[in-house]
Wavefront OBJ file of the C-alpha trace (Angstrom):
o trace
v 7.025 -29.005 3.761
v 8.616 -27.482 6.849
v 5.641 -25.161 7.340
v 3.325 -28.180 7.252
v 5.470 -29.989 9.806
v 5.497 -26.938 12.094
v 1.713 -26.561 11.846
v 1.297 -30.273 12.596
v 3.479 -29.891 15.704
v 1.481 -26.903 16.938
v -1.783 -28.768 16.402
v -0.449 -31.821 18.248
v 0.514 -29.647 21.197
v -2.868 -27.898 21.217
v -4.658 -31.241 21.137
v -2.599 -32.673 24.030
v -2.785 -29.731 26.438
v -6.309 -30.373 27.816
v -5.573 -34.073 28.356
v -2.312 -33.265 30.155
v -3.913 -30.420 32.132
v -0.951 -28.335 31.070
v -0.912 -24.582 30.539
v 1.202 -23.030 27.799
v 1.396 -19.312 27.094
v 3.612 -19.496 23.985
v 5.008 -21.929 21.427
v 8.094 -21.366 19.274
v 9.245 -23.898 16.678
v 12.583 -23.820 14.895
v 13.127 -26.182 11.965
v 16.231 -26.884 9.868
v 16.347 -29.192 6.883
v 19.102 -30.724 4.781
v 18.546 -31.681 1.161
v 20.255 -34.511 -0.652
v 20.865 -34.219 -4.385
v 20.709 -37.768 -5.687
v 17.908 -38.662 -5.529
v 16.446 -35.249 -4.660
v 14.905 -35.437 -1.196
v 14.886 -33.901 2.257
v 17.346 -36.142 4.081
v 17.290 -34.684 7.574
v 15.161 -32.332 9.676
v 16.100 -31.002 13.093
v 13.594 -29.214 15.309
v 13.415 -27.402 18.616
v 10.032 -26.678 20.153
v 10.038 -24.158 22.991
v 6.892 -23.893 25.080
v 6.175 -21.218 27.642
v 5.259 -23.367 30.625
v 6.353 -24.311 34.103
v 5.704 -28.016 33.417
v 8.315 -30.527 34.530
v 10.544 -32.640 32.265
v 8.204 -35.632 32.432
v 5.296 -33.575 31.073
v 7.504 -32.121 28.343
v 8.540 -35.631 27.304
v 4.884 -36.701 27.100
v 4.194 -33.611 25.002
v 7.162 -34.496 22.755
v 5.863 -38.023 22.204
v 2.509 -36.533 21.214
v 4.233 -34.254 18.667
v 5.875 -37.341 17.162
v 2.462 -38.930 16.501
v 1.201 -36.184 14.175
v 0.197 -36.992 10.601
v 2.908 -34.947 8.862
v 5.598 -36.120 11.290
v 4.557 -39.745 10.778
v 4.523 -39.299 6.999
v 8.035 -37.830 6.919
v 9.619 -40.139 9.502
v 10.109 -43.280 7.367
v 12.208 -41.487 4.723
v 13.694 -38.578 6.667
v 15.927 -38.461 9.720
v 13.871 -36.427 12.237
v 15.534 -35.332 15.476
v 14.641 -32.693 17.990
v 13.432 -31.699 21.386
v 10.590 -30.053 23.257
v 11.815 -27.736 26.017
v 10.371 -25.187 28.421
v 11.111 -21.600 27.465
v 13.128 -19.883 30.149
l 1 2 3 4 5 6 7 8 9 10 11 12 13 14 15 16 17 18 19 20 21 22 23 24 25 26 27 28 29 30 31 32 33 34 35 36 37 38 39 40 41 42 43 44 45 46 47 48 49 50 51 52 53 54 55 56 57 58 59 60 61 62 63 64 65 66 67 68 69 70 71 72 73 74 75 76 77 78 79 80 81 82 83 84 85 86 87 88 89 90
């Protein structure tokens, strides 16, 4: 499930870059999940997306909103607490 979410995030970023006229030389995604036992489910997912870019905070926020519109993200969001950030890699 986490691999699918990560792939969805990468694809969302790739799709948005030409529209934003933004250059990225690397993408790193870290995901952490917490499972609940009763009923069995993934209760919470935290993510950090680091992109190699010199884009400003406004562009990164637009990119983050695009990540949040992906199919897997949108499927998980109603039943899972999803929190995270998109940041420029230093």
